[in-house]
N, C-alpha and C positions, 0 to 999 in steps of 0.2 A: 234644371236652370230656373232662376227666378224671372218672373214676368218685367219685361221692360218696355216702356214706353217710347216709340221711335218717333223722332221729329224730322221734317222735311229740312233739307240743307241746300242753301242755294250755293251752286259750283260757279266761281267767277272765273272767266278765261284768263290765262296768262298771255301777255303780250310778249310775242317774240318776234325776231326778225322774219319777215314774210307772211305772219299771221294777219288775217283779216281784222280790221279794226271795227268791223260790224257784228262781231261775235257777241251775242247776248249771253248773260248768266243762264245756267241750265237749272230748272226747276223741277222737282217731281221725278228726279232720277237717283237720289241718293237719299236716306234717311240714316239717322245716327241716334243711339241711345246709350245710355250709361246707368250703371247701380254701384253703390258702394256697399260691400257686405262684409260681416266679419271674417277675419281671416280663416277661421275654421268651419266657414259654411259647408254644408253637407254637399254642395254640389262642386267643391273644390278639386281641382285634378288631383289624379294620384301622384303621391310622393310628397304633396305640399304639407300634409299633416305631420308626415316625420320631419321635415325641415322644422316646422313651427315648434314640436317637441324638443328638438335639439337647440332652439334659440328661444326659449320660453322668458327670458328675461328682456325681449325686446317686444316693441308694440308695432303691430301689422295691420293693414286692411287689404282686403281684396277688391281691386277695382275693375269690374266686369264692363265690357264694352262691345256694342254690336254695330256693325257697318251693314247696311242692306242696300243692295245695288239692284236698281229697276231696268227692265229690257227697254229697248228704244220703243217709240211709238211714231205714228204718222206726223205729230206735231214736235217730236224731240227726237231727232235722227243721231245715229251714232251708237256704237256699241262699247261697252267697258272692255278696255285691252289690259289696262294695270291700274292699281292704285295704291297708296301707302296711307297708313294711319300712325302719325307721329304723337307722341306723348312727353311733355316737358314737365317734370316734377320739380317743385322749388319750395320754399320757404320765403316769408316776407323780408327776412335779414340776409337772405343768399350766402351767408357764409358757411351753411351746412346744408345739405340737400337730402330729401327721402331718395330712397333708391328702391327700383324694381328689382328684388332679389329674385324673384323666379318670374318668368312669362309663359304662358301658354296661348296658341301653340308654338312650339319651336320650330315644328314644320307640320303641315297638313297636305296629304297627297292624295291623289286619284289615280285608277289604274288606268293606263293608256294602251290601248290595243297595237300590237307590234304587226309587222307585214303579214298581210294574208289574213289577218283577225278582223272579225266584222263585230260592230257593236249594236247590240238590239234594244229597243226601246218599247216598253210596255206600259200603256196609260191605263190605269185603273181609278175611277172617280177622282180625277184630276191630279192622281200622284204619278211620277214618272219613275218608274223601275228601270234602272239601266243594267243590263246584262251583256256578257262577252260570250260571243260565238268563236270556237276555235275549230275550222275546219280541218281533216287531217292534214298533219305536216305544217301548220300554222306557227308563226313565231310567239314567243312568250309576250305577256304584258308586262309594261314596265310602270314604274309609279313616277308621276311629275308631280312637283309641289305646286299647289294653288295658293296657299298662305304659308308665309315664311316670318318668323319672329327674330329680331335683333335686339341686342342692349340688355341682356340679363345682367344683373348687379351693376347696372348704370342708372344714372337719373332721367336718360331718354330713350326709352324702348321705342321700337318702331316694328310695325307689320306690314309686309307687301303682300297685295292680292294679284293674282293674274289669272286669265283665262288660259285654258289648254285644250287642246284637241279632242272635241266632245264635250267639254264642259265650260260653257259661257261662265263670266263673271256677273252672276244675277243671283239674287236670294240673300239669305242673312248669313253673316259670318261673325260670330262671335269670337272676342280674343279677351285676354285677362292678363292682370300682373298682381303678384304679391308685393305690396309696396311696405318697405320698411320705413315708420314715421319717425320724424325728429321731435322728440318729446318735448311738450311745452312751447312749441311754434305752430304759426298759421301753415299748415301743409296744404298745397294745392297742385292741381294739374291743369295744363292748358293743352290742348287738342287740336292738330293740324290734319287736315287730308287733302291729298293731292291725287288726281286721277287724270289718265289718258283714255279718250275715247277717239274710235276710229271710225271715220266717215266715209262713205263710199265715194263722195264727191270732193270731200276737202282734204282727206287724209287723217293724219292724227292731230288731236287738239288736246292742249293740256289745261286743265282746270285746278284749283285751289280753293279751299274753304277753311276760314279760322272758325272752329267750333266754340271755342269758350276763352275767348279773349278777356283780358284783365278789364273791368274788376268782376267778371263774370265767370271766373276759372272755377273748375270743379273744387269743392272743398272737401280735403281728404280727412284733416283734423284740426281743432282749433286749440 
């Protein structure tokens, strides 16, 4: 994967019925970064190259994005419960739009221990190695999604992120879209992130951040 510089994102609380008017924006809890790569970049997901060979008469770019979720601190309470990353692809004329022909991942999963199964953690030089212990007669593990993508072959792909048992929503989460460009037009992408944090005292709070508002959208091609 290419190196991506991550930037702090301010999460602004959504005002809903019953929510506190004293909620302040969250800072230092989410960072975001992106890079625009050639469609046939060496790090492209498997299967993308064969698609490109079959559509060699079209122009593509690979839009790579990373959301990085930070754990709670004494100064910033609450743990991430769910988040979404949405991308709106457009041209200045808006009569025809770029299309996210392929997205990655469609689904990313983690193994969750079934009944009677224990999860072991081993820490070596700061790296957490997660293993699964199965005592005799223990139930099988199952796969639960932690990242799920929607919107392939559309102009508004979206990814959802969630925590599952044993795997909090923290760390770097890369996603990518193979974008078919509109030739001769200014192709751009605007990004919106929404997140839910669960507080021990306040319950669930929802936040939103516009990452690339006009006129500072990500320029895909001019």
